[in-house]
N, C-alpha and C positions, 0 to 999 in steps of 0.2 A: 544683532543688528549690524549691517555692513557699514563700514566707515565711509563717510562722504568724501568724495574726491572732486576737485575742480574739473570742469570740462577741458578737453584738449584745446590747444590754441587754434585759432581759425586759420592763420596763414603759416605756411612752411616756406622758408627761404633757403635755396640751395644754389651753390656756385657751379656752373658748368661752362667750361671753355672760356673762362674769364668773364662770364656774364652772370648776374644774379637773376634767378628765376623764382618768382613768388607764386605759390600754388595755394588756391583757396581750398582748404580741406573740407569745408562744408559742401562744396560742389562735387565731391567725389563719390556721391551716393553712399555715404557712410550711414550705418544704422543709428537710429536715435538712441538716447541713453536707456530708454525703456526696453529696446530690443537687444541691447548688448548683454551677453551672458554675465552673470555675477561671478566674481572671483571665487575660486574654491576656498573652502575653509582650511585653516592651517592644520597640517597633519594628515590631510587626505592625500592618497597617492595620485601622482600625475598619470593621465591616460597614456597608454603606449601609442607609439606612432603606427599608423596603418602600414601594413606590409612588412612588419618586423623591424629589426634594428638595421635599417638601410642607411646608406649615405655617409660612409666615413671609414673608420678604421684608424689605424695608427698613423698612416701617411697623411691623411687629411687633418687629423687632430694636431699633428706636429706642424703641418703647413699653416693651419689656422693660428697657432701660437706664433709662428714666424711672421705672419701677416700683421697680427696685432702689434708685435714688437716693431716692425718696420713702419707701421702707421702711427707709432707712438701712442697707441691707445685711443686715438681720436675716432669718434663715431658720429654718425648723424642721429636724428631723432628715432629712426627705425632700427638703429643698432648696426647699420652697415659701416664697415671700416672706411675711413677717408685716407687715401694715399696722396701725399704731397710730393710732386716730382721736382726735380732740379734741372737747371738749364744745361748742365754738362753732359747729360745722357738723354734728355728729352728736348727736341727742337721746339716744341710748343710750351715748354716749361718756363718758369714754375707755374704749375697748375694743381688743382685738387681734383682727384678722381674718386667719386663715390663708388665703391665696389659692391656689386650685387653678390648674390650667393655663388654664381658660376665664376664671376671674375675673381672673387676672393679665393675660391678653390684653385683656379688656374695659377694665380700669383703665389699661393702657398706651395703648390707642387713645384713651381719654377724655383722658388727660394730654397726649397728642400734639395732640389737637384744641384743648385749652385753651392749650397753648404756641403753636400756630399763631394762635389768636385774639389772644393777647397780642402777637405779632410784628405782626399786621395792625393792631392798635390803635396800636402805636408808629409804624408806617409812616404811618398816618392822621394822627397828631399832627404828624409832621415833613414830610408831603408837602403839606399844605394850610394856608392861613392860618386857616381855621375848624376845623382838625382837633382842636385842643386843646379847643375849646368843645364840639364834637360828642362827643369822648371823655368829657369831664367829664359831659355830660348822660347818656350811655349808662351810665357807671359809677354815677351817682347814681340812676337809675331802677332799675338792678339791685340796688344796695345797699339801697334803701328797702324792698323786699319780701323781702329775703334771710332775715330772721329768722322771718317768719311763714309764708312759703310754701316757701322753698328748704330749710330744715332738715328738715322731714318728708319731702320728696322725696329729699333726699340720704341720709337714714337708710334709707328703703325701698330705694334703689339699693344702698347698702352691704350691706343684708341679702341682696339678690339676689346680690351678689358673694360673700358668705360661703357661700351655698348652691350656687353654681356649681361644678361639678367640673372 
């Protein structure tokens, strides 16, 4: 006999761009309890995804781990990561962005690229006698224009992350 579970909550509340949005989940054409498939029995194998083992690989799995660490493990009811921004790099910040599948993948790949650039910078510093000076100049040039040109670009990129499904 299957274990009895309480029904899902009727309302889902999400914050978007500083506003709380209440969604009536009963009005979303959800199937009734009788129409929902029963949970599989323990020990039964999970069905494979259609089309083979698509959608990932090492890069996306490392990126997903970085996204969860940046989001501090916070997720919404559907399991989507929630990214909390800060004012020093996001003009509209602080705000919370619920990342969809595409947005989480984009953010994960960007975080992985930044981590790779940081490792390359550290290797540059320790591999050459001029490495520290070169790294110091690169960081200085980047930081000098960060507030004027990078903040609006980062805000636009974060807006696209929010809109990605």
